[in-house]
N, C-alpha and C positions, 0 to 999 in steps of 0.2 A: 428159555430163549437162547438163541445162538448169539455169539458176540456181535455179529453184524446186525441182528435184530435189535439188540439192546442199544447199539450205536444209532440206529435209525430212530428208535423211540426217543432217545436223548436229543437228537437233532430236532425232532418235531416239537418237543416240549419247549425248547429255548428259542424256537423260531419266532422272530418278531420282538424279542425282549431286549435287543441292544439299544443303546442310545441314552439310557438313564444313568444313574449313579452306580447301579449294580453292573458287574461284568460277569458274563457267563461264558465259560469255555468248556470244550470237551477234551478230556484227557484219558489216556489208557489207564486201566487199573485192574484190580482183581476182586472177584466176589469170593467170599469164603463160605463154604457149606459146612455145617456141623459146628460144634462148640462145646464148652463145658468139658465133660469127660469123654465126649465122642470124638472120633477122628475128624480131621478137617481136610477139605479138598479146596484147592483154589482154581478158579475159572477166569479166563480173560473177560473183561468187560469194558464199557465206556462209562466214565463218570462225568457228571455235570459238576464243574468246579465253580464256586461263586465267591467273588470278592466284591467289596463295596468301597467307594471313595470316602465315605463318612462313617461307616459302621464296621465294628470289629467282627471277626468270625463268630465270636461268642454271641454278639448281638443279633447277627443274622440267624444263627442256629436257634436262639431263643424265640425270635419272631416266627420262624417256620414251625417250631415245635408247639407254639401256643396258637397257631392259626387254626381255622376250622375248615376242613379236618386237619389234624396235626400232621406235619411233615417231619419225618424222622431222618436226620442226617448225621454226619460225623465231621469232625474237624481234623485236618492234617495240613501242616506247613502253612498255617494262616489262611487256609481256604476251607469253605464249607463244601462237603462232597455229598452228592446224591448218586445212588446206584439204582437204576430203574429195573433191575432184574426181578425184583419182587413186587413191583407196582403193577396192578391190574389195568387193563386198557380203559375201563370205565373210570379210573381214578386219574388218568392223565390230564383231562381238562381242569380238574380242581387243583392239581399240582401246578399247571401253567398259571392259573389265576393267583395262587399263593406267591409264585415267583414274581408276578407282575407287581405285587405290592412292595417289593424290596426297592 
């Protein structure tokens, strides 16, 4: 996906999720390809950053990871981050539903 496509996907996933205790924002970031002993390359992306007025980043991450289906995220600077570069189109509705439960 191009950076613009990832950004549009992220916007569509968080659409309509504002107003609760969870806060969703889009921030620029980088996707890393490769790992372990392999070479890595970085690509620009748009991340969904999640914070919550009553839950820590660790609590949000745990809730998402134990949802059905599991949502894998990472934590940076007190925010839970999601990169949609590797999320298939048919998985986006389930992701939106998982985020609604926050």
